[in-house]
C-alpha positions as CSV (number, residue, x, y, z in Angstrom):
1,M,-5.0,25.6,13.2
2,Q,-1.2,26.1,13.3
3,P,0.7,23.3,12.2
4,Q,2.7,21.4,15.0
5,I,5.8,19.4,14.8
6,L,7.4,17.1,17.5
7,L,10.8,17.4,17.7
8,A,13.2,15.1,19.3
9,V,17.1,16.2,20.3
10,A,19.0,16.0,23.3
11,D,21.8,18.2,22.4
12,E,21.1,21.9,23.1
13,E,23.0,23.4,20.4
14,R,21.4,21.3,17.8
15,R,17.8,21.8,19.5
16,L,18.4,25.7,18.9
17,I,19.3,25.2,15.2
18,Y,16.2,22.7,14.8
19,E,13.8,25.1,16.5
20,T,15.0,28.1,14.6
21,F,14.4,26.2,11.2
22,I,10.9,24.8,12.2
23,K,9.7,28.1,13.7
24,N,11.0,30.2,10.5
25,E,8.2,28.5,8.7
26,R,5.7,29.8,11.3
27,V,5.0,26.2,12.8
28,I,4.9,25.5,16.4
29,C,7.7,23.2,17.7
30,H,7.3,21.0,20.8
31,T,10.7,19.7,21.6
32,V,11.3,16.4,23.7
33,S,14.8,14.9,24.6
34,S,14.2,11.1,24.3
35,L,12.5,8.5,22.1
36,R,10.5,7.4,25.1
37,D,9.0,11.1,25.4
38,V,8.1,11.0,21.5
39,A,6.1,7.9,22.1
40,N,4.2,9.4,25.3
41,Q,3.8,12.7,23.6
42,A,2.8,11.7,20.2
43,A,0.3,9.3,21.7
44,R,-1.5,12.3,23.8
45,Q,-1.5,15.3,21.5
46,P,-1.9,15.4,17.6
47,Y,1.0,16.5,15.5
48,N,1.6,17.0,11.6
49,A,5.0,15.2,11.8
50,I,7.9,14.0,13.9
51,F,11.3,15.0,13.4
52,L,14.2,13.0,15.1
53,D,17.8,13.9,15.6
54,M,20.0,11.7,14.0
55,P,22.6,11.2,16.9
56,L,19.6,10.8,19.3
57,M,18.6,7.8,17.1
58,V,22.2,6.3,16.8
59,K,22.5,6.5,20.5
60,A,19.1,4.8,21.5
61,S,18.5,1.2,22.3
62,R,16.5,-1.1,20.1
63,Y,14.0,-1.0,22.7
64,E,13.9,3.0,22.8
65,K,13.5,2.7,19.0
66,S,10.6,0.0,19.3
67,L,8.6,2.7,21.1
68,V,8.4,5.0,18.4
69,E,7.9,2.4,15.5
70,D,4.1,2.5,15.2
71,A,4.1,6.5,15.6
72,L,6.7,6.7,12.8
73,H,4.5,4.4,10.6
74,A,1.4,6.4,11.5
75,M,2.6,10.1,10.5
76,P,5.2,11.9,8.5
77,N,8.6,12.0,9.8
78,A,12.1,12.6,9.2
79,R,15.6,12.2,10.5
80,L,17.6,15.5,11.1
81,N,21.5,16.2,11.1
82,I,23.6,19.1,10.8
83,A,26.6,19.7,8.5
84,A,29.5,20.3,10.6
85,K,31.1,22.7,8.3
86,T,28.1,24.8,7.0
87,Q,25.8,24.1,10.1
88,K,22.9,23.6,7.6
89,I,20.1,20.9,8.1
90,R,20.3,17.7,6.4
91,M,17.3,15.6,6.3
92,L,16.4,11.9,5.7
93,I,12.8,11.6,4.7
94,S,11.3,8.2,6.0
95,W,7.8,8.8,5.2
96,D,6.6,6.7,2.2
97,D,3.9,9.1,1.3
98,Q,5.9,12.7,0.9
99,D,5.3,14.0,-2.4
100,G,8.2,15.5,-4.1
101,A,10.1,16.9,-1.3
102,H,13.8,17.1,-1.9
103,T,14.8,19.9,0.5
104,P,14.1,20.3,4.4
105,E,12.0,23.3,3.7
106,E,9.8,21.5,1.2
107,H,9.3,18.4,3.3
108,L,8.6,20.6,6.3
109,R,5.9,22.4,4.3
110,Y,4.6,19.0,2.9
111,C,4.2,18.0,6.5
112,C,2.3,21.0,7.5
113,E,-0.3,20.3,4.7
114,Q,-1.2,16.8,6.3
115,L,-3.7,16.4,8.9
116,P,-2.4,16.2,12.3
117,K,-2.6,12.7,13.9
118,V,-2.4,11.2,17.6
119,A,0.0,8.1,17.2
120,P,-1.4,4.8,18.5
121,I,-0.5,3.9,22.1
122,C,2.1,1.1,22.1
123,N,3.2,0.0,25.4
124,R,5.9,-2.5,24.0
125,V,8.5,-4.6,26.1
126,P,11.5,-6.4,24.6
127,L,10.0,-9.9,24.7
128,N,11.3,-12.5,22.4
129,L,8.4,-15.3,21.8
130,N,8.5,-18.3,19.3
131,A,5.5,-17.8,16.9
132,V,4.1,-19.4,13.9
133,L,2.6,-17.3,11.1
134,S,0.3,-18.1,8.3
135,C,-2.0,-16.3,5.7
136,S,-4.6,-18.9,6.5
137,P,-6.9,-19.4,9.5
138,D,-6.3,-23.2,9.2
139,M,-2.5,-22.3,9.6
140,T,-1.5,-24.1,6.2
141,D,1.9,-23.1,4.9
142,A,2.9,-21.7,8.1
143,E,6.2,-20.4,8.8
144,R,8.2,-20.5,11.9
145,T,9.2,-17.1,13.4
146,V,9.8,-15.1,16.6
147,C,8.2,-11.9,18.0
148,I,10.7,-9.4,18.9
149,D,9.0,-6.4,20.4
150,F,5.6,-7.3,22.1
151,S,2.5,-5.6,23.5
152,V,-0.9,-6.5,24.4
153,G,-2.2,-5.0,21.2
154,G,0.4,-6.2,18.8
155,C,3.9,-7.2,18.1
156,F,6.8,-7.0,15.7
157,L,7.5,-10.3,13.7
158,F,10.9,-11.6,12.0
159,C,9.5,-12.0,8.4
160,V,11.0,-12.0,5.0
161,N,7.9,-13.4,3.1
162,D,7.5,-11.0,-0.1
163,E,4.0,-12.3,-0.3
164,I,2.7,-10.9,3.0
165,A,1.0,-7.5,2.1
166,L,0.1,-4.4,4.2
167,Q,-3.3,-4.3,5.6
168,S,-3.7,-8.2,4.9
169,T,-5.1,-10.6,7.5
170,V,-2.6,-13.1,9.0
171,W,-2.9,-15.7,11.8
172,I,-0.2,-16.0,14.6
173,R,0.3,-18.9,16.9
174,L,2.2,-18.0,19.9
175,V,4.1,-20.9,21.3
176,A,4.7,-19.7,25.0
177,L,0.6,-19.5,25.4
178,S,-1.3,-22.2,26.7
179,D,-4.4,-21.5,24.3
180,P,-3.0,-22.4,20.9
181,T,-5.8,-21.0,18.8
182,P,-4.4,-18.9,16.1
183,I,-4.8,-15.1,16.7
184,A,-6.4,-13.2,13.7
185,S,-4.0,-10.2,13.1
186,T,-3.7,-7.2,10.5
187,I,-0.2,-6.2,9.0
188,C,0.0,-2.6,9.6
189,W,3.5,-2.1,8.6
190,K,6.4,-3.9,6.9
191,R,10.2,-3.6,6.9
192,E,11.4,-5.3,3.9
193,W,14.7,-7.4,4.0
194,G,17.7,-5.6,2.6
195,M,16.1,-2.1,2.5
196,T,17.8,-1.0,5.8
197,S,20.3,-2.5,8.4
198,E,17.5,-3.2,10.7
199,I,15.8,-6.5,11.4
200,P,13.2,-7.2,8.5
201,G,9.5,-8.2,9.5
202,V,6.2,-6.9,10.2
203,G,4.3,-5.1,12.7
204,V,0.8,-6.6,13.4
205,R,-2.1,-5.6,15.3
206,F,-3.9,-8.5,17.2
207,D,-7.7,-8.3,16.1
208,V,-9.3,-11.4,17.6
209,M,-8.1,-13.5,20.5
210,T,-9.7,-15.5,23.2
211,P,-10.0,-14.1,26.8
212,Q,-7.6,-16.8,28.0
213,Q,-4.9,-15.5,25.5
214,Q,-5.6,-11.8,26.5
215,A,-5.1,-12.5,30.0
216,E,-2.0,-14.6,29.4
217,I,-0.3,-12.0,26.9
218,L,-1.0,-9.0,29.6
219,S,0.4,-11.1,32.2
220,L,3.8,-11.6,30.0
221,C,4.0,-7.9,29.3
222,R,3.3,-7.1,32.9
223,G,5.9,-9.8,34.2
224,K,8.6,-8.1,31.7
225,L,8.0,-4.5,32.6
226,K,8.3,-5.4,36.3
227,K,12.0,-6.7,35.8
């Protein structure tokens, strides 16, 4: 099966440069013009990697960036830019598991060697909710925090706790819910404090919750989407 790259770029001239680079490596390039389109397309079709134009990322809102967070943590990806004088492509590789790729060509070849994936569906809303986070089901040594991006399946929590590890189980109490039962959740990805200019924290998947909590969370998300 021929490798496929999902490319996001709005500018026409930049699109032509990127597409020529990708297609020269005999790779299928599917181009979209927004991060919302990236989230929608990556959830429908398997891709070997996602490439994002740097100016598109800079102009995107925090909410737009949140739409692609899960997809970018699920598969190889990179941010692309073009040198003004030489028109050569520069690449900022943001995929942790890339192995020894130092040039755009090497990283593209690396991506093509990976199995194509469909990104997890994520209908996030920019909803801030007070929360309590603990590594124990009885909520001992809990820390107060806040949800920043929210969905029926999980959320992004502000967190600077170095002891919380990837794929570990945590328990979350959402203060806004009438049912205070801690929600068993899994740490899917982590943004360390000081590593980027973005808010540090963890992306969590809700694993076990009560029917009442499910109904309330769905209602909160629907209410926010209608506004």
